[in-house]
VMD Tcl script that builds the backbone (N, CA, C; Angstrom):
set m [mol new atoms 441]
animate dup $m
set s [atomselect $m all]
$s set {name element resname resid chain x y z} {
  {N N UNK 1 A 78.547 59.290 2.021}
  {CA C UNK 1 A 77.863 58.006 1.606}
  {C C UNK 1 A 78.339 58.197 0.168}
  {N N UNK 2 A 78.825 57.189 -0.848}
  {CA C UNK 2 A 78.762 56.995 -2.155}
  {C C UNK 2 A 77.038 56.332 -2.405}
  {N N UNK 3 A 76.761 56.776 -3.686}
  {CA C UNK 3 A 75.788 56.729 -4.129}
  {C C UNK 3 A 75.342 56.866 -5.562}
  {N N UNK 4 A 74.679 56.169 -5.726}
  {CA C UNK 4 A 74.171 56.253 -7.501}
  {C C UNK 4 A 73.838 57.868 -8.101}
  {N N UNK 5 A 74.408 58.059 -9.296}
  {CA C UNK 5 A 74.521 59.052 -9.626}
  {C C UNK 5 A 73.204 59.078 -10.857}
  {N N UNK 6 A 72.558 60.486 -10.867}
  {CA C UNK 6 A 71.437 60.649 -11.819}
  {C C UNK 6 A 71.680 59.892 -13.239}
  {N N UNK 7 A 72.906 60.464 -13.576}
  {CA C UNK 7 A 73.043 60.005 -15.149}
  {C C UNK 7 A 73.222 58.463 -14.899}
  {N N UNK 8 A 73.939 57.803 -14.271}
  {CA C UNK 8 A 73.838 56.337 -14.118}
  {C C UNK 8 A 72.526 55.802 -14.049}
  {N N UNK 9 A 71.562 56.320 -12.931}
  {CA C UNK 9 A 70.169 55.869 -12.831}
  {C C UNK 9 A 69.652 55.891 -13.878}
  {N N UNK 10 A 69.624 57.280 -14.711}
  {CA C UNK 10 A 68.788 57.397 -15.935}
  {C C UNK 10 A 69.480 56.438 -17.110}
  {N N UNK 11 A 70.763 55.915 -17.115}
  {CA C UNK 11 A 70.826 54.946 -18.068}
  {C C UNK 11 A 70.560 53.783 -17.969}
  {N N UNK 12 A 70.566 53.241 -16.557}
  {CA C UNK 12 A 69.744 51.912 -16.329}
  {C C UNK 12 A 68.739 52.124 -16.672}
  {N N UNK 13 A 67.764 53.134 -16.255}
  {CA C UNK 13 A 66.481 52.904 -16.651}
  {C C UNK 13 A 65.909 52.961 -18.175}
  {N N UNK 14 A 66.762 53.624 -18.994}
  {CA C UNK 14 A 66.650 53.382 -20.254}
  {C C UNK 14 A 67.004 52.039 -21.027}
  {N N UNK 15 A 68.286 51.248 -20.234}
  {CA C UNK 15 A 68.468 50.034 -20.672}
  {C C UNK 15 A 67.342 49.150 -20.283}
  {N N UNK 16 A 66.787 49.248 -18.901}
  {CA C UNK 16 A 65.558 48.226 -18.542}
  {C C UNK 16 A 64.565 48.042 -19.642}
  {N N UNK 17 A 64.089 49.697 -20.061}
  {CA C UNK 17 A 62.897 49.823 -20.835}
  {C C UNK 17 A 63.282 49.108 -22.159}
  {N N UNK 18 A 64.389 49.497 -22.871}
  {CA C UNK 18 A 64.705 49.002 -23.966}
  {C C UNK 18 A 64.851 47.444 -23.956}
  {N N UNK 19 A 65.520 46.967 -22.922}
  {CA C UNK 19 A 65.724 45.566 -23.092}
  {C C UNK 19 A 64.307 44.450 -23.140}
  {N N UNK 20 A 63.062 45.373 -22.220}
  {CA C UNK 20 A 62.031 44.576 -21.847}
  {C C UNK 20 A 61.492 44.837 -23.548}
  {N N UNK 21 A 61.388 45.802 -23.997}
  {CA C UNK 21 A 60.629 45.935 -25.496}
  {C C UNK 21 A 61.439 44.911 -26.191}
  {N N UNK 22 A 62.920 44.563 -26.445}
  {CA C UNK 22 A 63.498 43.834 -27.412}
  {C C UNK 22 A 62.762 42.728 -27.135}
  {N N UNK 23 A 62.714 42.178 -26.029}
  {CA C UNK 23 A 62.065 40.830 -25.692}
  {C C UNK 23 A 60.850 40.666 -25.901}
  {N N UNK 24 A 59.966 41.875 -26.014}
  {CA C UNK 24 A 58.728 41.795 -26.083}
  {C C UNK 24 A 57.691 41.624 -24.934}
  {N N UNK 25 A 58.269 42.070 -23.727}
  {CA C UNK 25 A 57.570 41.949 -22.603}
  {C C UNK 25 A 56.493 42.927 -22.707}
  {N N UNK 26 A 55.552 42.655 -21.395}
  {CA C UNK 26 A 54.784 43.684 -21.191}
  {C C UNK 26 A 55.284 45.009 -20.825}
  {N N UNK 27 A 54.566 46.104 -20.948}
  {CA C UNK 27 A 55.212 47.256 -20.841}
  {C C UNK 27 A 55.494 47.485 -18.885}
  {N N UNK 28 A 56.843 47.923 -18.949}
  {CA C UNK 28 A 57.631 47.814 -17.722}
  {C C UNK 28 A 57.503 49.257 -17.245}
  {N N UNK 29 A 57.946 49.127 -15.725}
  {CA C UNK 29 A 58.059 50.294 -15.131}
  {C C UNK 29 A 59.441 50.021 -14.264}
  {N N UNK 30 A 60.504 51.119 -14.000}
  {CA C UNK 30 A 61.673 51.012 -13.451}
  {C C UNK 30 A 61.969 52.125 -12.400}
  {N N UNK 31 A 62.082 51.255 -11.315}
  {CA C UNK 31 A 62.501 52.643 -10.204}
  {C C UNK 31 A 63.895 52.686 -9.652}
  {N N UNK 32 A 64.604 53.476 -9.622}
  {CA C UNK 32 A 65.822 53.443 -8.698}
  {C C UNK 32 A 66.076 54.295 -7.925}
  {N N UNK 33 A 66.379 54.293 -6.643}
  {CA C UNK 33 A 66.506 54.648 -5.612}
  {C C UNK 33 A 67.967 54.651 -5.091}
  {N N UNK 34 A 68.400 56.036 -4.400}
  {CA C UNK 34 A 70.038 55.943 -4.102}
  {C C UNK 34 A 69.786 55.112 -2.540}
  {N N UNK 35 A 71.235 55.259 -2.490}
  {CA C UNK 35 A 71.668 54.380 -1.033}
  {C C UNK 35 A 70.951 54.980 0.287}
  {N N UNK 36 A 70.366 56.280 0.215}
  {CA C UNK 36 A 69.473 56.590 1.242}
  {C C UNK 36 A 67.999 56.579 1.169}
  {N N UNK 37 A 67.554 55.572 -0.220}
  {CA C UNK 37 A 66.253 55.217 -0.089}
  {C C UNK 37 A 65.224 56.100 -0.649}
  {N N UNK 38 A 65.945 57.301 -1.535}
  {CA C UNK 38 A 65.167 58.639 -2.094}
  {C C UNK 38 A 65.008 58.069 -3.456}
  {N N UNK 39 A 63.965 58.179 -4.403}
  {CA C UNK 39 A 63.824 57.973 -5.554}
  {C C UNK 39 A 64.730 59.178 -6.720}
  {N N UNK 40 A 65.573 58.352 -7.240}
  {CA C UNK 40 A 66.402 59.364 -8.368}
  {C C UNK 40 A 65.718 59.163 -9.723}
  {N N UNK 41 A 65.344 57.991 -10.209}
  {CA C UNK 41 A 64.534 57.512 -11.460}
  {C C UNK 41 A 63.518 57.113 -11.266}
  {N N UNK 42 A 62.255 57.369 -12.135}
  {CA C UNK 42 A 60.953 56.319 -12.304}
  {C C UNK 42 A 60.636 56.606 -13.770}
  {N N UNK 43 A 60.945 55.585 -14.322}
  {CA C UNK 43 A 60.166 55.757 -15.677}
  {C C UNK 43 A 59.562 54.385 -15.921}
  {N N UNK 44 A 58.397 54.789 -16.765}
  {CA C UNK 44 A 57.234 53.897 -17.223}
  {C C UNK 44 A 56.982 53.830 -18.823}
  {N N UNK 45 A 57.044 52.496 -19.498}
  {CA C UNK 45 A 56.744 52.125 -20.883}
  {C C UNK 45 A 55.242 52.864 -21.252}
  {N N UNK 46 A 55.115 53.091 -22.459}
  {CA C UNK 46 A 53.613 53.870 -22.407}
  {C C UNK 46 A 52.966 52.486 -22.295}
  {N N UNK 47 A 51.625 52.552 -21.827}
  {CA C UNK 47 A 50.745 51.648 -21.200}
  {C C UNK 47 A 51.108 50.783 -20.101}
  {N N UNK 48 A 51.865 51.252 -19.559}
  {CA C UNK 48 A 52.098 50.497 -18.228}
  {C C UNK 48 A 51.077 50.610 -17.075}
  {N N UNK 49 A 50.980 49.989 -16.425}
  {CA C UNK 49 A 49.462 49.935 -15.835}
  {C C UNK 49 A 49.749 50.457 -14.402}
  {N N UNK 50 A 48.604 51.141 -13.853}
  {CA C UNK 50 A 48.273 52.044 -12.647}
  {C C UNK 50 A 49.200 51.457 -11.601}
  {N N UNK 51 A 49.291 50.250 -11.159}
  {CA C UNK 51 A 50.264 50.271 -9.946}
  {C C UNK 51 A 51.645 50.170 -10.171}
  {N N UNK 52 A 51.940 49.911 -11.462}
  {CA C UNK 52 A 53.481 49.509 -11.595}
  {C C UNK 52 A 54.519 50.266 -10.983}
  {N N UNK 53 A 54.501 51.746 -10.855}
  {CA C UNK 53 A 55.440 52.645 -9.987}
  {C C UNK 53 A 55.490 52.285 -8.812}
  {N N UNK 54 A 54.185 51.938 -7.858}
  {CA C UNK 54 A 54.145 51.438 -6.534}
  {C C UNK 54 A 55.074 50.303 -6.385}
  {N N UNK 55 A 54.580 49.358 -7.373}
  {CA C UNK 55 A 55.285 47.972 -7.169}
  {C C UNK 55 A 56.715 47.915 -7.358}
  {N N UNK 56 A 57.197 48.780 -8.564}
  {CA C UNK 56 A 58.573 48.754 -8.641}
  {C C UNK 56 A 59.545 49.564 -7.584}
  {N N UNK 57 A 58.901 50.272 -7.022}
  {CA C UNK 57 A 59.299 50.935 -6.075}
  {C C UNK 57 A 59.764 50.162 -4.721}
  {N N UNK 58 A 58.266 49.543 -4.580}
  {CA C UNK 58 A 58.514 48.399 -3.370}
  {C C UNK 58 A 59.330 47.510 -3.410}
  {N N UNK 59 A 59.585 47.095 -4.743}
  {CA C UNK 59 A 60.908 46.164 -5.043}
  {C C UNK 59 A 62.074 46.667 -4.720}
  {N N UNK 60 A 62.402 47.764 -5.246}
  {CA C UNK 60 A 63.491 48.586 -4.650}
  {C C UNK 60 A 63.838 48.711 -3.301}
  {N N UNK 61 A 62.671 49.349 -2.503}
  {CA C UNK 61 A 62.791 49.641 -1.366}
  {C C UNK 61 A 62.698 48.465 -0.203}
  {N N UNK 62 A 62.336 47.522 -0.817}
  {CA C UNK 62 A 62.270 46.223 0.252}
  {C C UNK 62 A 63.711 45.729 0.358}
  {N N UNK 63 A 64.218 45.554 -1.013}
  {CA C UNK 63 A 66.024 45.198 -1.186}
  {C C UNK 63 A 66.937 46.326 -0.348}
  {N N UNK 64 A 66.610 47.378 -0.396}
  {CA C UNK 64 A 67.399 48.455 0.137}
  {C C UNK 64 A 67.242 48.535 1.693}
  {N N UNK 65 A 65.757 48.179 2.258}
  {CA C UNK 65 A 65.725 48.036 3.706}
  {C C UNK 65 A 66.181 47.504 4.452}
  {N N UNK 66 A 66.425 45.893 3.735}
  {CA C UNK 66 A 66.649 44.672 4.244}
  {C C UNK 66 A 68.194 44.059 3.878}
  {N N UNK 67 A 68.866 45.037 2.705}
  {CA C UNK 67 A 69.911 44.550 2.484}
  {C C UNK 67 A 70.403 43.465 1.613}
  {N N UNK 68 A 69.368 42.779 0.851}
  {CA C UNK 68 A 69.606 41.701 0.004}
  {C C UNK 68 A 68.255 42.045 -1.019}
  {N N UNK 69 A 68.587 41.060 -2.184}
  {CA C UNK 69 A 67.753 41.079 -3.459}
  {C C UNK 69 A 66.559 40.409 -3.092}
  {N N UNK 70 A 65.399 40.825 -4.313}
  {CA C UNK 70 A 64.366 40.577 -3.983}
  {C C UNK 70 A 63.875 38.872 -4.066}
  {N N UNK 71 A 65.124 37.810 -4.688}
  {CA C UNK 71 A 64.921 36.422 -4.617}
  {C C UNK 71 A 65.036 35.932 -3.120}
  {N N UNK 72 A 66.357 36.758 -2.428}
  {CA C UNK 72 A 66.179 36.450 -0.719}
  {C C UNK 72 A 65.059 36.880 -0.217}
  {N N UNK 73 A 64.578 38.264 -0.572}
  {CA C UNK 73 A 63.639 38.758 0.544}
  {C C UNK 73 A 62.343 37.500 0.030}
  {N N UNK 74 A 62.050 37.119 -1.329}
  {CA C UNK 74 A 60.997 36.167 -1.338}
  {C C UNK 74 A 61.126 34.882 -0.687}
  {N N UNK 75 A 62.332 34.392 -0.506}
  {CA C UNK 75 A 62.582 33.055 0.398}
  {C C UNK 75 A 62.370 33.341 1.682}
  {N N UNK 76 A 62.779 34.481 2.098}
  {CA C UNK 76 A 62.500 34.815 3.662}
  {C C UNK 76 A 60.989 35.209 3.631}
  {N N UNK 77 A 60.313 35.605 3.100}
  {CA C UNK 77 A 58.868 36.013 3.161}
  {C C UNK 77 A 58.247 34.571 3.314}
  {N N UNK 78 A 58.379 33.539 2.471}
  {CA C UNK 78 A 57.887 32.761 2.704}
  {C C UNK 78 A 58.424 31.583 3.701}
  {N N UNK 79 A 59.626 31.669 4.269}
  {CA C UNK 79 A 59.952 31.266 5.858}
  {C C UNK 79 A 59.320 31.809 6.899}
  {N N UNK 80 A 59.289 32.993 6.869}
  {CA C UNK 80 A 58.818 33.795 8.164}
  {C C UNK 80 A 57.676 34.984 7.636}
  {N N UNK 81 A 56.285 34.157 7.244}
  {CA C UNK 81 A 55.092 35.143 6.812}
  {C C UNK 81 A 54.994 36.199 8.083}
  {N N UNK 82 A 55.137 35.758 9.286}
  {CA C UNK 82 A 54.378 36.632 10.411}
  {C C UNK 82 A 55.304 37.905 10.358}
  {N N UNK 83 A 57.048 37.392 10.142}
  {CA C UNK 83 A 58.128 38.664 10.469}
  {C C UNK 83 A 57.675 39.886 9.086}
  {N N UNK 84 A 57.385 39.206 7.890}
  {CA C UNK 84 A 57.413 39.704 6.683}
  {C C UNK 84 A 55.872 40.772 7.075}
  {N N UNK 85 A 55.068 40.272 7.552}
  {CA C UNK 85 A 53.602 40.967 7.753}
  {C C UNK 85 A 53.870 42.177 8.818}
  {N N UNK 86 A 54.751 41.761 9.623}
  {CA C UNK 86 A 55.325 42.961 10.714}
  {C C UNK 86 A 55.690 44.013 10.050}
  {N N UNK 87 A 56.613 43.268 9.084}
  {CA C UNK 87 A 57.738 44.406 8.341}
  {C C UNK 87 A 56.970 45.315 7.305}
  {N N UNK 88 A 55.849 44.648 6.813}
  {CA C UNK 88 A 55.113 45.277 5.728}
  {C C UNK 88 A 54.440 46.615 6.690}
  {N N UNK 89 A 53.680 45.999 7.758}
  {CA C UNK 89 A 52.656 47.021 8.491}
  {C C UNK 89 A 53.776 48.029 9.055}
  {N N UNK 90 A 54.940 47.954 9.239}
  {CA C UNK 90 A 56.039 48.741 9.590}
  {C C UNK 90 A 56.426 49.865 8.606}
  {N N UNK 91 A 56.194 49.476 7.679}
  {CA C UNK 91 A 56.758 50.238 6.116}
  {C C UNK 91 A 55.944 50.713 5.551}
  {N N UNK 92 A 54.647 50.813 6.292}
  {CA C UNK 92 A 53.264 51.411 5.530}
  {C C UNK 92 A 53.168 50.451 3.962}
  {N N UNK 93 A 53.411 49.438 3.965}
  {CA C UNK 93 A 53.134 48.544 2.801}
  {C C UNK 93 A 53.937 48.856 1.878}
  {N N UNK 94 A 55.086 49.419 2.122}
  {CA C UNK 94 A 56.198 49.665 1.174}
  {C C UNK 94 A 57.092 48.522 0.419}
  {N N UNK 95 A 56.847 47.380 1.091}
  {CA C UNK 95 A 57.874 46.364 0.719}
  {C C UNK 95 A 56.977 45.198 -0.094}
  {N N UNK 96 A 57.597 44.955 -1.292}
  {CA C UNK 96 A 57.167 43.949 -2.308}
  {C C UNK 96 A 58.533 43.020 -2.217}
  {N N UNK 97 A 58.304 41.967 -1.682}
  {CA C UNK 97 A 59.398 40.756 -1.447}
  {C C UNK 97 A 59.096 39.591 -2.714}
  {N N UNK 98 A 59.461 40.379 -3.847}
  {CA C UNK 98 A 59.677 39.131 -4.933}
  {C C UNK 98 A 60.796 39.343 -5.821}
  {N N UNK 99 A 61.013 38.739 -6.615}
  {CA C UNK 99 A 62.001 38.842 -7.761}
  {C C UNK 99 A 61.475 40.229 -8.551}
  {N N UNK 100 A 62.904 40.617 -9.135}
  {CA C UNK 100 A 62.547 41.971 -9.931}
  {C C UNK 100 A 63.228 43.328 -9.229}
  {N N UNK 101 A 63.627 42.998 -8.159}
  {CA C UNK 101 A 64.160 43.730 -7.495}
  {C C UNK 101 A 65.679 43.705 -6.696}
  {N N UNK 102 A 66.268 44.643 -6.579}
  {CA C UNK 102 A 67.843 43.955 -5.987}
  {C C UNK 102 A 68.320 45.544 -5.440}
  {N N UNK 103 A 69.716 45.078 -5.105}
  {CA C UNK 103 A 70.632 46.180 -4.493}
  {C C UNK 103 A 71.642 46.471 -5.881}
  {N N UNK 104 A 71.956 47.627 -6.102}
  {CA C UNK 104 A 72.919 48.052 -6.925}
  {C C UNK 104 A 74.184 48.257 -6.271}
  {N N UNK 105 A 75.065 47.383 -6.555}
  {CA C UNK 105 A 76.591 47.705 -5.997}
  {C C UNK 105 A 77.533 48.187 -6.762}
  {N N UNK 106 A 78.761 48.730 -6.353}
  {CA C UNK 106 A 79.881 49.295 -7.328}
  {C C UNK 106 A 80.925 48.047 -6.879}
  {N N UNK 107 A 82.305 47.872 -7.718}
  {CA C UNK 107 A 82.915 46.759 -7.755}
  {C C UNK 107 A 83.610 46.302 -6.624}
  {N N UNK 108 A 83.531 47.345 -5.674}
  {CA C UNK 108 A 84.029 46.725 -4.032}
  {C C UNK 108 A 83.121 46.197 -3.371}
  {N N UNK 109 A 81.607 46.380 -3.920}
  {CA C UNK 109 A 80.559 45.874 -3.274}
  {C C UNK 109 A 79.678 46.802 -2.668}
  {N N UNK 110 A 80.074 47.662 -2.448}
  {CA C UNK 110 A 79.341 49.143 -1.937}
  {C C UNK 110 A 77.822 49.202 -2.541}
  {N N UNK 111 A 77.012 49.804 -1.551}
  {CA C UNK 111 A 75.898 49.548 -2.064}
  {C C UNK 111 A 75.871 51.179 -2.458}
  {N N UNK 112 A 75.108 51.331 -3.641}
  {CA C UNK 112 A 74.906 52.518 -4.258}
  {C C UNK 112 A 73.537 52.989 -4.265}
  {N N UNK 113 A 72.556 51.844 -4.497}
  {CA C UNK 113 A 71.163 52.053 -4.447}
  {C C UNK 113 A 70.309 50.796 -4.786}
  {N N UNK 114 A 69.408 51.229 -4.979}
  {CA C UNK 114 A 68.579 49.951 -5.355}
  {C C UNK 114 A 67.540 49.902 -6.416}
  {N N UNK 115 A 67.252 49.041 -7.052}
  {CA C UNK 115 A 66.404 48.966 -8.326}
  {C C UNK 115 A 64.863 48.108 -8.030}
  {N N UNK 116 A 64.040 48.309 -8.731}
  {CA C UNK 116 A 62.712 47.767 -8.850}
  {C C UNK 116 A 62.253 47.882 -10.281}
  {N N UNK 117 A 61.926 46.580 -10.860}
  {CA C UNK 117 A 61.266 46.625 -12.257}
  {C C UNK 117 A 59.864 45.666 -11.834}
  {N N UNK 118 A 58.837 46.307 -12.498}
  {CA C UNK 118 A 57.299 45.497 -12.627}
  {C C UNK 118 A 56.930 45.915 -13.865}
  {N N UNK 119 A 56.130 44.575 -14.396}
  {CA C UNK 119 A 55.258 45.135 -15.528}
  {C C UNK 119 A 55.139 43.730 -16.476}
  {N N UNK 120 A 55.918 42.661 -16.049}
  {CA C UNK 120 A 56.006 41.487 -16.678}
  {C C UNK 120 A 56.088 40.409 -15.556}
  {N N UNK 121 A 56.311 39.264 -15.722}
  {CA C UNK 121 A 56.406 38.325 -14.649}
  {C C UNK 121 A 57.939 39.172 -14.094}
  {N N UNK 122 A 57.730 38.441 -12.422}
  {CA C UNK 122 A 58.910 38.900 -11.643}
  {C C UNK 122 A 60.273 38.522 -12.441}
  {N N UNK 123 A 60.257 37.116 -12.618}
  {CA C UNK 123 A 61.427 36.569 -13.242}
  {C C UNK 123 A 61.949 37.703 -14.642}
  {N N UNK 124 A 61.106 37.761 -15.419}
  {CA C UNK 124 A 61.193 38.791 -16.624}
  {C C UNK 124 A 61.761 40.054 -16.406}
  {N N UNK 125 A 61.303 40.480 -15.166}
  {CA C UNK 125 A 61.730 42.041 -14.568}
  {C C UNK 125 A 63.205 41.857 -14.281}
  {N N UNK 126 A 63.321 40.747 -13.533}
  {CA C UNK 126 A 64.822 40.719 -13.334}
  {C C UNK 126 A 65.496 40.542 -14.508}
  {N N UNK 127 A 65.290 39.819 -15.555}
  {CA C UNK 127 A 66.237 39.568 -16.489}
  {C C UNK 127 A 66.426 40.803 -17.290}
  {N N UNK 128 A 65.471 42.098 -17.086}
  {CA C UNK 128 A 65.871 43.332 -17.534}
  {C C UNK 128 A 66.952 44.108 -16.685}
  {N N UNK 129 A 66.684 44.011 -15.512}
  {CA C UNK 129 A 67.433 44.737 -14.569}
  {C C UNK 129 A 68.723 44.165 -14.464}
  {N N UNK 130 A 69.302 42.933 -14.570}
  {CA C UNK 130 A 70.512 42.572 -14.349}
  {C C UNK 130 A 71.909 43.044 -15.261}
  {N N UNK 131 A 71.142 42.893 -16.490}
  {CA C UNK 131 A 72.020 43.723 -17.715}
  {C C UNK 131 A 71.851 45.025 -17.814}
  {N N UNK 132 A 70.928 45.792 -17.487}
  {CA C UNK 132 A 70.914 47.533 -17.601}
  {C C UNK 132 A 71.834 47.674 -16.591}
  {N N UNK 133 A 71.652 47.147 -15.495}
  {CA C UNK 133 A 72.803 47.355 -14.168}
  {C C UNK 133 A 74.268 47.510 -14.455}
  {N N UNK 134 A 74.613 46.406 -15.191}
  {CA C UNK 134 A 75.865 45.804 -15.552}
  {C C UNK 134 A 76.185 46.661 -16.847}
  {N N UNK 135 A 75.264 47.496 -17.653}
  {CA C UNK 135 A 75.766 48.424 -18.602}
  {C C UNK 135 A 76.507 49.477 -17.944}
  {N N UNK 136 A 76.313 49.813 -16.649}
  {CA C UNK 136 A 76.843 51.082 -16.271}
  {C C UNK 136 A 78.118 50.585 -15.226}
  {N N UNK 137 A 78.274 49.487 -15.776}
  {CA C UNK 137 A 79.799 49.043 -14.489}
  {C C UNK 137 A 79.258 48.673 -13.595}
  {N N UNK 138 A 78.210 48.251 -13.201}
  {CA C UNK 138 A 77.755 48.042 -11.632}
  {C C UNK 138 A 77.455 46.541 -11.477}
  {N N UNK 139 A 76.785 46.634 -10.241}
  {CA C UNK 139 A 76.539 44.721 -10.014}
  {C C UNK 139 A 75.161 45.056 -9.548}
  {N N UNK 140 A 74.158 44.289 -10.046}
  {CA C UNK 140 A 72.793 43.831 -9.517}
  {C C UNK 140 A 72.716 42.722 -8.830}
  {N N UNK 141 A 72.754 42.931 -7.414}
  {CA C UNK 141 A 72.609 42.049 -6.388}
  {C C UNK 141 A 71.141 41.603 -6.093}
  {N N UNK 142 A 70.503 40.596 -6.802}
  {CA C UNK 142 A 69.250 40.276 -6.646}
  {C C UNK 142 A 68.950 39.052 -5.897}
  {N N UNK 143 A 69.789 38.577 -5.108}
  {CA C UNK 143 A 69.754 37.761 -3.940}
  {C C UNK 143 A 70.166 36.056 -4.517}
  {N N UNK 144 A 70.402 36.020 -5.843}
  {CA C UNK 144 A 70.994 35.173 -6.479}
  {C C UNK 144 A 69.939 35.188 -7.751}
  {N N UNK 145 A 70.785 34.762 -9.106}
  {CA C UNK 145 A 69.965 35.199 -10.129}
  {C C UNK 145 A 69.552 33.600 -10.771}
  {N N UNK 146 A 68.246 34.167 -11.546}
  {CA C UNK 146 A 67.406 33.253 -12.047}
  {C C UNK 146 A 68.708 32.375 -13.317}
  {N N UNK 147 A 68.284 31.220 -13.315}
  {CA C UNK 147 A 68.871 30.444 -14.149}
  {C C UNK 147 A 68.669 30.650 -15.789}
}
mol reanalyze $m
mol bondsrecalc $m
mol representation Tube
mol addrep $m
């Protein structure tokens, strides 16, 4: 299985936090999972609030678990609430189907892992993760991108 490497994940997490600070967003937390769903990197800004690690991980975990980014997860959760309630129960509450999470793909489209960012609005979280993933020559698949 091809998966994200620690050095890549670490650089992406640093880039997310730096981008958020440069835009003066609220303190962010970023979680990066490998292709098997294991946590590779979790970083949080100073003063990031208590539940942010769980939210960021839930955004990444949901994207990886269902195979598409947070925006598509949010659309499907809205259309099929009973299904997503069941999924959330089956996953012990680990899914957070909103923007700010996505798959990390290589140039060939293979899934290397997933990323979740939490701390500001979900749209702003996403604004930080897309360029951070791209900085490592990888693609952030968020379900479709915010305009």
